[in-house]
N, C-alpha and C positions, 0 to 999 in steps of 0.2 A: 231807242232813246226814251221810251215811256219809263223804263226802270230808272233812268238817270233823273228824268223830270220829277217822278214821284219822290225820289230820294232828296232832291233839293227842297221839295215842298215839306217833306218830313223833317229835314235839317232845320227848317224855319218854323217848326212846330204847327205846320198846317194840318188840321184834322179833316179829312175829306168828308166824314160824317156830318161835320158842322156845315160844310158847304151844301151838302144834300139836304139838310134840315131847312136851311133858308130857301132852297129850290122848292121843297115840299110846301113850305108856308106861302110862298108867293104864287104857286101854280095850282094849288088844290081846288080852288074855285073854278078852274077851267077843265079840270080832268077828274071826273067823278070817281074813278077807280085808282087814283094816284096812290102809291105807297112810298115810303122812305127807301125801300129797296130799289124801286124803280128810278127814284131820284139819284141814289148812289150810282146806279148803272149809267145814268145819263151823264153824270159828272165824269166817270171813268171814260166813257165814249168820247167826250169832249177832249179829254187829255190824251186820247189816242192819236188825235190829229197832229200831223208833223208841224203845221203852222202855229198851233197852240203850244206845242212843246218848245219851239223856238222862242216864242214870246215869254213863256214862263222862265226859261233858262236865262234869257237875256236880262229880264227885269230883276230876277233874284240876284244874278251876278252883279248888276249895277248897284243894287242896295248893299251887297256885301263889300263891294270895292269902296263905297262911300263910308261904310262902317269902319273900314281900315284906313280911310283918308287917303286913298290911292287915286282918286280922280283929280284931274288938273283943275285949278281955279279959273275962273269962278264957278265952274260946274260942280265942284266938291260942295261948296257952300249952298248952292242952289238945291241940289239933291238932298243934302243933309238936313236943310230946313224944310223941305218939301214946300218951296214957294208956291203960292197960289196961281201965279201967272206962268208958272212952268208946266206946260201941258203935255210934255212929251211922255209922261207916265200914263196919261189917259190915252194918248195916240198909240202907244205900244199895246195897251189893253184893248183898244178898239180893233186891233188887227185880229183879235180872238172873236170878238163879236161879229166882225164882217163875215166870218165863216157860216154864220147862221142867220143872216138877214135882219130885217128891221125889228122883228120881235126881240131879237137878242139885244139890238142897239137900244130900244126904248127901255127894256129891263135893266141894262147897264146904267142908264142915266138915273133911274129910280134907285137902284142899289147904291150908286155912288153918292147920291144926295142923302138918302136915309140911313146908310151904313148900319144895317141890322147884324146882330150877332158877332160872329168872328170878324167881320169887316170892321166894325168899330174898334175892336181890339188892335188890329194892325194899323189903324189910322191914328192911334194915340202916339204922341211924341214921348219918347223915353231917351234919357241920356245914353249915347253909345249904340243905339239901335236905329236902324234905318229901314223903313218899309215904304219908302215913297212909291215904288213900283209895285210892290206886292199887294197892297190894299186894293189897287185898281185891277190888278190881274185876278184877284179873288172874285171881285164884282163881275168881271168879264166871263170867268169860268161858270159862274152861276147863271149869268145872263145867257150864255151859250147853251146851257143845259135847258133853260126855258124856250130858247129857239128850237132846240132839238125836239123837245116835247111837242111843241106847236106843230112842227112839220110832220110828227108821227102821229098826230091825233087823227082818227078816222072820221070825225064829224065834219 
């Protein structure tokens, strides 16, 4: 299922290098020998987990259904507008952070609030494009990478 998950991300123009770049930026001060290559490997390791694949595929599928206006009302309007009190997108993303513990969770909160790099791009509202779930999923993948790095740190 990794192949299908990566294909779905690619179809949404998600560049894994950009995710790794954010991971590098937020974790460099905690890991003196951190490289971008290590960060890319961490992102891929996160995506190898079946739970993560399920969350990614579900979120992207819901965004795509909303773009095609195939969700029932009032869910269609809620997802399409990414209503602030609709927290299901964050809950789905938190299923990814839960795999890697509290470090992942706290990083998710920061990323979701600050929206660096690619996350900001997917948070923008554009006519006919829905990323209600994807922006949070990207935060969670990066945050899970931070959790993986912390758990693998020998210090």
